[in-house]
Structure formats: C-alpha cells, structure tokens
NUDRENKOL-722482 format. One line per field, with one value per residue: x, y, z of N, C-alpha, C, CB in turn; residue number from 1. Coordinates in Angstrom, 3 decimals. Glycine has a CB too. Layout:
BEGIN
n.c1: X,...
n.c2: Y,...
n.c3: Z,...
ca.c1: X,...
ca.c2: Y,...
ca.c3: Z,...
c.c1: X,...
c.c2: Y,...
c.c3: Z,...
cb.c1: X,...
cb.c2: Y,...
cb.c3: Z,...
num: NUM,...
# end
This chain:
BEGIN
n.c1: 10.335,10.154,12.431,14.384,13.767,14.386,17.290,18.024,17.630,19.299,21.721,21.522,21.612,24.159,25.707,25.330,26.390,28.601,29.216,30.680,32.741,33.291,32.995,30.503,28.932,29.313,28.095,25.484,24.758,24.725,22.693,20.404,20.296,20.069,17.641,16.033,16.325,15.452,12.811,11.879,12.228,10.803,8.128,7.453,7.412,5.297,5.432,6.616,7.546,8.722,10.716,12.018,12.998,14.802,16.609,17.651,18.919,21.050,22.343,23.323,25.094,26.683,27.719,29.160,31.271,32.573,33.652,35.440,37.112,38.206,39.605,41.482,41.321,40.150,40.569
n.c2: 54.826,53.597,54.244,52.973,50.128,50.511,51.110,48.602,46.776,47.497,46.964,44.379,43.444,44.258,42.729,40.181,40.068,39.093,36.503,34.402,34.045,35.593,39.076,39.321,37.030,37.585,40.149,39.454,37.293,38.967,40.650,38.922,37.790,40.042,40.975,38.934,39.024,41.838,41.609,40.067,41.558,43.799,42.700,42.299,45.003,45.878,46.327,44.426,44.356,46.967,46.508,44.371,45.575,47.634,46.142,44.283,46.421,47.407,44.908,44.406,46.596,45.926,43.467,44.112,46.189,44.462,42.448,44.225,44.840,42.299,41.962,43.859,46.421,48.300,49.625
n.c3: 24.103,21.596,20.502,21.922,21.056,18.311,18.688,19.755,17.859,15.879,17.159,17.387,14.760,13.956,15.481,14.735,12.152,10.604,9.139,6.946,4.024,1.782,0.478,-0.645,0.628,3.164,3.671,2.735,4.394,6.798,6.450,6.144,8.763,10.230,9.303,10.423,13.147,13.657,12.708,14.700,16.848,16.035,15.796,18.580,19.294,17.604,14.827,12.622,10.045,9.679,11.696,10.558,8.089,9.167,10.627,8.661,7.132,8.994,9.405,6.936,6.511,8.747,8.052,5.682,6.715,8.661,6.883,5.485,7.523,8.106,6.047,6.404,5.388,7.023,10.329
ca.c1: 10.343,10.372,13.996,15.147,13.718,15.574,18.670,18.364,17.460,20.449,22.811,21.497,21.961,25.489,26.368,25.496,26.617,29.922,29.379,30.799,34.326,33.608,32.306,29.086,28.445,29.158,27.008,24.147,24.270,24.479,21.339,19.352,20.343,19.526,16.143,15.181,16.159,14.637,11.411,11.372,12.024,9.519,6.865,7.307,7.053,4.164,5.555,7.515,8.077,9.614,11.964,12.827,13.905,15.830,17.623,18.524,19.799,21.943,23.157,24.075,26.284,27.763,28.587,30.261,32.151,33.311,34.489,36.498,38.016,38.891,40.678,42.743,41.006,39.972,41.046
ca.c2: 53.481,53.191,54.552,51.902,48.957,50.753,50.695,47.120,45.965,47.942,46.409,42.920,43.291,44.389,41.816,38.854,40.291,38.540,35.175,34.092,34.188,36.612,40.328,39.019,36.204,38.431,41.202,38.931,36.728,40.087,41.309,38.033,37.566,41.267,41.180,37.940,39.753,43.026,41.218,39.472,42.716,44.696,42.008,42.645,46.378,46.025,46.501,43.422,44.882,47.870,46.065,43.693,46.584,48.328,45.059,44.210,47.626,47.209,43.775,44.589,47.469,45.464,42.537,44.655,46.607,43.281,42.037,45.020,44.784,41.088,42.095,44.716,47.737,49.227,49.079
ca.c3: 24.083,20.128,20.104,22.572,20.082,17.200,18.895,19.893,16.434,15.033,17.728,16.992,13.251,13.736,16.333,13.993,10.694,10.158,8.862,5.603,3.509,0.818,0.767,-0.864,1.590,4.576,3.420,2.421,5.701,7.805,6.105,6.626,10.279,10.751,9.182,11.112,14.424,13.408,12.567,15.864,17.809,15.316,16.328,20.055,19.399,16.919,13.381,12.202,8.730,9.965,12.349,9.559,7.323,10.019,10.945,7.535,6.828,10.037,9.013,5.526,6.754,9.585,7.246,4.720,7.591,9.261,5.757,5.159,8.840,8.084,4.813,6.729,4.844,7.991,11.484
c.c1: 10.557,11.779,14.734,15.023,14.423,16.900,18.942,18.352,18.838,21.863,22.775,21.901,23.573,26.152,26.305,25.731,27.881,30.225,29.572,32.397,34.384,32.692,30.857,28.195,28.356,28.136,25.562,23.804,24.034,23.099,20.212,19.341,19.715,18.150,15.336,15.215,15.547,13.325,10.950,11.173,10.912,8.310,6.503,6.776,5.843,4.192,6.866,8.074,8.986,10.881,12.730,13.660,14.973,17.038,18.359,19.418,21.206,22.926,23.882,25.376,27.168,28.406,29.634,31.460,33.065,34.175,35.595,37.428,38.709,40.050,41.666,42.442,40.757,40.319,39.860
c.c2: 52.882,53.395,53.323,50.356,49.326,50.375,49.223,46.346,46.231,47.111,44.796,42.571,43.523,43.359,40.463,39.017,39.751,37.336,35.323,34.265,35.242,37.922,40.015,38.204,36.774,39.412,40.578,38.209,37.711,40.652,40.334,37.814,38.902,41.241,39.980,38.585,40.932,42.594,40.585,40.595,43.716,43.997,42.282,44.184,46.932,46.431,45.580,43.806,45.703,47.605,45.151,44.492,47.247,47.272,44.757,45.221,47.635,46.057,43.939,45.536,46.847,44.193,43.202,45.411,45.485,42.730,42.880,45.017,43.483,41.216,43.176,46.082,48.747,48.747,48.847
c.c3: 22.608,19.831,20.637,21.656,18.784,17.634,19.272,18.717,15.559,15.743,17.328,15.631,13.122,14.425,15.554,12.493,10.028,9.710,7.383,5.246,2.635,1.094,0.450,0.348,2.950,4.636,3.465,3.937,6.752,7.516,6.399,8.036,10.893,10.603,10.079,12.638,14.437,13.436,13.996,16.864,17.477,15.959,17.722,20.096,18.523,15.518,12.941,10.988,8.844,10.732,11.491,8.621,8.044,10.180,9.795,7.007,7.698,9.745,7.988,5.852,7.762,8.936,6.429,5.697,8.137,8.060,5.471,6.378,8.514,6.845,5.178,5.872,5.886,9.211,12.578
cb.c1: 9.084,9.492,14.675,14.491,12.213,15.715,19.221,17.484,15.983,20.563,22.785,20.186,21.072,25.966,25.691,24.232,26.608,30.677,28.199,29.805,34.950,33.384,32.877,29.081,29.190,30.400,27.237,24.167,25.216,25.605,21.263,19.430,21.970,20.059,15.708,15.821,17.268,14.927,11.243,12.299,13.294,9.400,6.990,8.826,8.238,3.464,5.736,6.920,7.222,8.987,11.690,11.999,13.122,15.170,17.018,17.850,18.926,21.186,22.512,22.986,25.882,27.234,27.759,29.506,31.451,32.243,33.744,36.033,37.146,37.779,39.947,44.308,39.841,38.753,42.150
cb.c2: 53.037,54.015,56.049,51.770,48.528,52.254,51.527,46.465,46.593,49.817,46.724,42.393,44.469,45.639,41.759,37.967,41.695,38.611,34.232,35.048,32.909,36.021,41.579,38.173,35.090,39.216,41.898,37.781,35.757,41.270,41.751,36.786,37.287,42.441,41.104,36.255,39.984,43.731,40.134,38.366,43.496,44.596,40.554,42.461,47.117,46.826,48.171,42.144,45.470,48.713,45.392,42.918,47.657,48.789,43.791,43.941,49.001,46.971,42.723,45.393,48.874,45.165,41.727,45.854,47.265,42.090,41.934,46.402,44.751,39.851,42.524,43.892,47.667,49.690,49.996
cb.c3: 24.704,19.098,20.842,24.201,19.761,16.783,19.927,20.771,15.473,15.092,19.304,17.156,12.273,14.086,17.793,14.186,10.460,10.975,9.341,4.734,2.720,-0.663,-0.080,-2.159,1.605,4.930,1.969,0.966,6.233,7.713,4.549,6.009,10.853,10.136,7.484,10.979,14.996,12.137,11.304,16.385,17.904,13.405,16.224,20.895,19.079,17.558,12.996,12.092,7.945,10.518,13.650,8.792,6.777,11.537,11.460,6.628,7.168,11.275,8.789,4.272,7.228,11.039,6.327,3.541,8.592,9.894,4.596,4.747,10.427,7.872,3.315,6.223,3.966,8.020,11.990
num: 1,2,3,4,5,6,7,8,9,10,11,12,13,14,15,16,17,18,19,20,21,22,23,24,25,26,27,28,29,30,31,32,33,34,35,36,37,38,39,40,41,42,43,44,45,46,47,48,49,50,51,52,53,54,55,56,57,58,59,60,61,62,63,64,65,66,67,68,69,70,71,72,73,74,75
# end
C-alpha cells in the first residue's frame, strides 16, 4: 500500500512540473507543485512531511527534464 502512495506522489509531481519559461522557474515551480501534491497524498497516507519531500524531489526532476526537452536538449 505504501508503494502505491509513493508511485502516485511521483506521478503527480512529474505531471505538474512544467510551468515557467526558464530552467530555474520550471524547476522551482515543479518542486513547489510536487511538494504540495506530495503533502496532500502523504497526509492521506499518514506522513505529510515524507510525501512533501518525495513530491518536491519528483517535481524538481520533472521540471528540469521538461525544461531540457523544451530546449531541444533531450527527446
């Protein structure tokens, strides 16, 4: 059950990670949205802090990868 919450938090963080125009803004907004989504899911699972940390990490990575894709550096 815990793994499914983790997977959901990671997917949520990655799905909302692409807002902004620069690498910094896309990375930061991805991290913020991932943290918010992760905290909500973590609260349901019983550990909002852990959910926020996981969501933020996923959002930061997703935001950065989205930025690199938009710049044409990765397919």
